[in-house]
VMD Tcl script that draws the C-alpha trace (Angstrom):
set ca {
  {85.05 127.26 112.18}
  {85.74 130.87 113.19}
  {82.78 132.70 114.64}
  {82.62 136.45 115.51}
  {79.85 138.62 117.22}
  {78.28 141.64 115.02}
  {80.72 144.11 116.57}
  {83.62 141.94 115.30}
  {84.69 140.41 118.51}
  {86.09 136.82 117.96}
  {84.25 133.78 119.40}
  {87.05 131.68 120.96}
  {84.69 128.82 122.19}
  {83.51 126.10 119.84}
  {80.08 127.40 118.67}
  {78.14 124.79 120.59}
  {79.61 126.03 123.99}
  {79.28 129.68 122.94}
  {75.61 129.24 122.03}
  {74.96 127.22 125.32}
  {76.57 130.05 127.25}
  {74.48 132.61 125.57}
  {71.22 130.65 126.27}
  {72.34 130.25 129.98}
  {73.23 133.92 130.47}
  {69.83 134.98 128.80}
  {67.62 132.42 130.52}
  {69.34 133.39 133.96}
  {67.96 136.83 133.31}
  {64.52 135.61 132.67}
  {64.77 136.40 128.81}
  {62.67 134.15 126.49}
  {64.86 133.50 123.09}
  {64.00 132.65 119.86}
  {66.75 131.54 117.37}
  {66.86 132.01 113.64}
  {69.72 130.63 111.55}
  {70.22 131.70 107.90}
  {73.04 131.99 105.27}
  {73.30 134.39 102.46}
  {76.09 134.69 99.52}
  {77.75 137.07 97.37}
  {79.86 136.61 94.22}
  {82.96 138.80 94.32}
  {85.01 138.21 91.15}
  {86.30 134.76 91.08}
  {85.22 134.50 94.77}
  {81.89 133.18 96.49}
  {81.31 134.35 99.95}
  {79.07 132.96 102.38}
  {77.91 134.35 105.74}
  {76.10 132.21 108.17}
  {74.43 133.80 111.11}
  {72.83 132.52 114.40}
  {70.37 135.47 115.42}
  {69.07 135.25 119.00}
  {65.95 137.42 119.37}
  {65.10 138.43 122.82}
  {61.19 138.72 123.36}
  {60.55 142.50 123.60}
  {64.17 143.28 124.07}
  {66.12 143.21 120.70}
  {68.69 140.75 120.02}
  {72.34 139.54 119.03}
  {73.91 137.42 116.51}
  {77.01 135.29 115.91}
  {78.50 135.38 112.21}
  {80.57 132.99 110.35}
  {82.13 134.10 106.95}
  {83.69 131.63 104.37}
  {85.10 132.16 100.86}
  {85.53 129.56 98.13}
  {86.76 129.73 94.45}
  {84.23 127.24 93.52}
  {81.64 128.47 90.81}
  {77.92 127.94 91.39}
  {74.96 128.21 89.42}
  {72.23 130.21 90.97}
  {70.00 127.42 92.26}
  {73.29 125.44 93.46}
  {74.27 128.48 95.47}
  {70.74 128.90 96.99}
  {70.86 125.35 98.03}
  {74.34 125.63 99.18}
  {73.23 128.55 101.54}
  {70.38 126.19 103.02}
  {72.81 123.35 103.60}
  {75.15 125.60 105.42}
  {72.21 126.66 107.57}
  {71.15 123.15 108.27}
  {74.59 122.20 109.39}
  {74.73 124.72 112.06}
  {70.99 123.97 112.83}
  {71.76 120.44 113.02}
  {74.72 120.86 115.21}
  {72.73 123.10 117.67}
  {69.41 121.73 117.69}
  {69.84 119.55 120.71}
  {70.54 122.80 122.80}
  {67.51 124.31 121.58}
  {65.28 121.36 122.55}
  {67.21 121.01 125.95}
  {66.36 124.72 126.63}
  {63.03 124.92 125.06}
  {64.08 127.53 122.53}
  {62.11 128.00 119.31}
  {64.32 127.67 116.40}
  {63.83 128.50 112.55}
  {65.91 128.01 109.60}
  {65.75 131.07 107.16}
  {66.13 130.67 103.28}
  {67.18 133.63 101.28}
  {65.03 132.61 98.37}
  {62.10 134.47 97.07}
  {58.34 133.11 97.14}
  {57.62 135.12 94.10}
  {58.06 133.12 90.87}
  {59.16 136.12 89.11}
  {62.62 136.09 90.89}
  {65.33 133.58 89.72}
  {65.81 132.31 93.23}
  {62.45 130.93 93.37}
  {63.73 127.96 91.24}
  {65.23 126.57 94.46}
  {62.20 127.30 96.80}
  {60.72 123.66 96.68}
  {63.79 121.84 97.20}
  {65.10 124.17 100.09}
  {61.59 123.96 101.78}
  {61.73 120.09 101.36}
  {65.23 119.87 102.82}
  {64.55 122.20 105.65}
  {61.25 120.76 106.62}
  {62.58 117.12 106.18}
  {65.00 117.75 108.80}
  {62.47 118.81 111.06}
  {62.89 122.41 111.25}
  {60.74 125.45 111.11}
  {61.20 127.09 107.53}
  {60.95 130.65 106.58}
  {61.59 132.25 103.02}
  {61.48 135.78 101.82}
  {59.97 138.07 102.74}
  {59.85 136.56 106.24}
  {63.41 135.23 106.27}
  {65.37 138.24 107.84}
  {68.04 135.97 109.23}
  {69.41 135.26 105.79}
  {68.03 138.12 103.74}
  {68.88 140.99 106.17}
  {71.37 139.75 108.94}
  {73.44 137.57 106.77}
  {73.07 139.86 103.70}
  {74.59 142.53 106.00}
  {77.55 140.17 106.99}
  {78.52 139.25 103.50}
  {78.37 142.69 101.85}
}
mol new
graphics top color blue
foreach p $ca { graphics top sphere $p radius 0.5 }
foreach p [lrange $ca 0 end-1] q [lrange $ca 1 end] { graphics top cylinder $p $q radius 0.2 }
display resetview
């Protein structure tokens, strides 16, 4: 998987190592971190592009993020695409969760799914919430899911 920073700089280490280095660097400075993981997608012609982000929030001091983009020709119904976004976020959260436990860092998985039943994405809310909570992760949906609805959205558009 190819990851980059928001400024476009490539991350050459495996993502686990890059995240652990970031955690160590920030905790050595005395910074308290929180991590939010989210994915958004955009259909562009025949392609569906997904962007997954790992957002590091520094308590009282901004934050930074790592981004992974991926394109596919696969066609998705809306609900299927929403649940694929959630699956991509969970895959990364699961890969990194032992680091967050080891370093006592709070982590949330954000789903770009609207809690308002008037929106089509709401059809996937129950399954997404069950999937994320069933994996033992904290869950946020719109409007609180900024990692997916703002950060990943920016990386995919």
